[in-house]
N, C-alpha and C positions, 0 to 999 in steps of 0.2 A: 543419510535417508531423511528425505523430508518430514516424513510423520515423526521420526523419533527427534528432531530438532524442534519441532511443534511442541511435542509433550514436554521435553525438557525445558522448554522457556516457559511453561505453565509451571512446570514444577519448581524451577527457580524462583517464579514471582508467588510461590506458596500457596497455589490454588489448590482447592480440595477437588478431588475427582468425582465432581458431581455428575448426575445426568446431564445436566445443562451444558456445562463444560465438553463432555464426550461428544454432544450432540454439534456445538461449534467447531470442535478439534476435527470431527468426522468430513463436515460439511469444508471446511478449510483445506482440509488435504484434498477433497473432491476438485475443488477449484484450482487448487495450485497445480494439480496433475492436469487438469485442463488448459492451464495457463490464462485462466480467465481473471477479467478483474471485476470488483464489484462494490457496491455501498454498504454500510452499516445496515441502511435500511433494506436493501435487497437480503442480504444475510439473514437479518430479523424476522424479515415476512415470511422467508422460505422455511425458516426453522419453527415458528410460530405453529405451523400447520399441525407438525408433529409434538409440540410442547407448548401450548397456548400459554401457560403462565412465565415461560421465559421474558424476562424484561429486555427492553430495546438497552436499558445503561450498561447490563450485565455483558452484552454482545460486544457495545463500545468498548467496556474495560477490558475485554479479551482480547480486542483486535488490536487495542492499545500497547498490552504488552507485548505482541508479536511484533509490532512498529519499534518499540523499543530494543527488543533483542535483535533487529535488523532483518527479521524474516519477512516482513511485509512492507512494501513501500506505499505510502501516502503520495498520489497521484492529483495535484491540484489543477483545476480545470479554469478557464478563463472566466465564466461565471460565478466562481467560489466556492462551487462544489467541489467534492473530492471522492474519488475512488480509491480501492485498496487492491494491491494484485502482490503475489508472490512473485519475487524476481530473482533472478541468478544472484551467485555470488560477485560478479565481476562488478567493478564500478559502471555504473551507465546514468544516462539522465533520461526524461521523458519527453515526446512530443504529443500533444494531445492536438485533435482536431476540435475546434469551437462550434460545428454543426452535429457531425455524429457521435463524437464523444470516443473517436478511436485512438488507442492509445498505441503509439510505437516507440521503442527503446532505442535511444542513440548512444554509440559510444565516444561521441565527441565530447571534450570539457574544456574548459579554461585552462590556459598554462599556469601551473604552479606559480610562476613571479608574480600574475595578477592576484592571486590570494595574498601573497605575501604583501605586495604594495597595498591592497585594501586592509590589512592587518596594521600596517605601519600608519596609513592614514588615519586612522579611527581608532588606533591602540587597542585594537581588540586580538586575543589570540584565538584564531580561527581554528576550531574543531574539526568542522565539516561543513558539506553544502549539499544544497538540494537546488536543481535547477530544471526549471520546467518550461518548454517553449509551447507557444501556443501558434495555430495557423489553421488553414482549411486543406484537408489530405487531397491526394489529387481526384478521387470520387467525386466529393463535394465540390471541388472547383470545377469540374467538368460539367456535373448536373446541377448547376444553380439553377 
């Protein structure tokens, strides 16, 4: 269950079970259940209504713990901004709309040989990757 995984990630990162942590945790579980993506600012602004003393840095730090635990994906946009989303377990990448910021998960990936070749050319031992494709979705292409 996702809620348990989120709690476990915070416990492993030695986070004290403070009121702000529980608030962030509950909201993230709601967002995950809804399959919504969000920015740290969105999350922070919505939580400040309940907990005015909650700092943006705290929210960012808690989100980063979940990114590092592999529970949240950081999705890059063409304009340099990024959103977060709780994604499924399977390997996938993101396609983002440059106009409406819609995010679509895609299962297509580069062949393993490509990564091996890149590693050999650069002398890197590649440990992972993240690919984001940019473009305009069908809605934005037809309604420009």
